[in-house]
N, C-alpha and C positions, 0 to 999 in steps of 0.2 A: 504494500500500500504506500502510495506517495502522498506527500502533503497536498491538500487542495489549495487552489489560489482563491483568496478572498479579495473583494474590491469594496469600494464605497457602496455600490449598489446591492451586493449580496451579503454584506457583513451581518446585517440584522438577522436574516434567515439562517445563515450558516453558523454564526457564532453565538449571538445573543439568544436565539430560539433553539439552540441545539439541546437535545435531551441528554447528551453526555458531555463531560468536560471538554474544553477546547484549548489547545496550546496554539497561540498565535505568535508567529515569528514576524516582527516588523523589520523590514530590511530594505536595502536599495542596491542596485547593480554595481555602483561605484564603491561600495563599502567593503574594504578588505576583511575586517573581522566578521562581517556577515557571511562572506564566502567560507571563512574558516569554520564557522559553526553549522553551516548548511548540511554537511554530511551527518552530523550528530542529530539534527532535526529530522533528516530523512530516516535514520535508523530508528528513532523514537516512533515515527509514523508507522513503520513496519512492526516493531515489537509491541506496541500498545494498540494495534489495530482492534477495533471493537470496544476498547475501554475508553479511549480518548480520540478526539478528532484533532488532527494536526493541520494547521492552516498557515499560509504565508501571505503577507500583505506588503506590496511594494509601496513604500511611503511616498515616493515621488509621483507615482501614478494615482495614488489615492489619498490626497492631502486632507480631505474632509475627516476621514476616520483617524488618520495620524494626529490631526489637530485635536479632535474630540478626546483622544486618550493621552494628550500632552506628551507625545513622543518627541523627546529632545535629543536623545542619543540612540544610535543603532549599532549593533542589533539590540532590540528590546524584545524579550519574550514575555508574554502575558498568559496566565492560565485563567480561563473563564469557567465559572461553574454556575449554572442557573442564571446565566446572563450577566453575572457580576464578576469583576476582576478579583480573584482571590490570591494572586501571586504576580509579582512583577520582577523580572530579572533584567538588569541593564548590563550590557557588555558580554564578554565571553564567559562561558561557564563550561565545566567539563561534563561529560555524559553522566558520570556517577552522581554528581551534585544535582543535575537536572532530573534524573530518575528518582532520586530521593524526594525532591520537591513535588514531582508528579504523584508519587505514591502517597504522600500525605493528604492529597486531595481526592484520592480514589477510594479510601476506606469509608 
């Protein structure tokens, strides 16, 4: 399973209204650290398939959503549960740390 692409137009239906928790990766094509964390995000999408939804939002192409969530630095990872942000991670994080954070919101 690969991460889905979310945009200003489908963010509400894919993330806010999702019946399962959603990990959203706010990124941009020019962002070096975003490219470094991308393989980890892809692995999480496969390993947590069915338990969480993994989504990627390009902040340059979707300024409305990026502004609404006050994205100042990228990569920013946010975990949404029941339509609310329950965790926000700014900058690079290793896979073990990310898995630990996700597991705290799955129980």
